[in-house]
N, C-alpha and C positions, 0 to 999 in steps of 0.2 A: 890712556883714559882721558876723555874730554870733561873738564870740570863744568858743573852746572852754571847757567847764566853766562855762557861764553859767547862772545861776539861772533856772528856769522857773516861772511862776505856776501853782499847782495843788497837789493833794495826792496823795501816794502811795496807790495802791489797797489797800495792806496796812496802812494806819493809821499810817504813820510821820510824817504831817504834811507841812508844806511843805518837803520835802527834795529836790525835783526839780531836776535840772540837765541841760543839753544837753551831751553828750559824744560826739564822733565821729558826729554826726547822729542820735543816739538820745537819748530822754528816759529818764534813769535816776534811781533813788533813791540818795542818798548816805548814808542812815542806816546806820551800821555793823551794826545789828541787823536790818535789813530781810531777810525771808526770800527775797525775789526782787527784786533790784535792777533787773532788766529787765522787771518785771511790766507796767508801763504801756506800755513799748515794744511788748511782745508783744500787748497788748490793741489798741493802735492799728494794728498790722500786720494785724489780722484784716480780710480783705476781704469777708466775708459781709455783705450788705446786707439780707437777709431773715431769716425765722424758720426754725428747724429744730425740728420737732415729732416726738416719738416717742409713738405711741399703743400702749400695752401691752394685750395680751389676757391678763390674769393674774387672780390671786385678788382683786385690788382692783377688778375689773370696770370697765374703762373708764378706768383711770388713764393719765396722760400726763406727759411732761416737755417743756419748751419752752426753747430757747435763743433769747433775744430779741436783735434787732440793737441796736448801740450807740446809734443815733439815738433809741431809746425812753427813754433816760436823761434826755434833754432835756425839761424841763417836766413830769417825772414821768409821761410817757405810758405807761411800763412798768406803772404801777399800774392803768391802765384798759384794758390790752390784753386782748382776749378772742379772739385768733386761734384758739385751740384749739376754741372752740365750733362753728365752721363744720365742722371736721374730725369732731368728735363727732357732729354732726347728719348728716353724710354716712356715718357708720359706718366711718370709716377705721381701718385697723390698720397698724402698721409705721412707718417713718420717712419723713417728708415735708419738703420744702423749699418755703417760700412766699416768693416774691421780693417786692420792693417794689411790684410792680404787681398783687399778689394772684394770681399764677399758681402753681398747686399742682403739684409734681412729686414722684413717689415716688422715694425714694433707695434 
């Protein structure tokens, strides 16, 4: 059994350092100056396993924004992800979700 208010290995996503603790089943930052003590808990509660991509048709001509899944932070896979290229090559516009099996669904 893990006692309440136990230290958790890792770093606060807001740069507070190794200030993480388990409290009531949630991982919280205990730094008094942390702007969001529940930040890591909220990140870990995100159930989205794929990418969300928004292709804009605006003055920037083909600009896009991507929300990458958390798994891409492991081994820096995020730095080599090119998921948006397939959508650009298809000429897509609007918001799309790409699941972990590479299925594309318009949102």
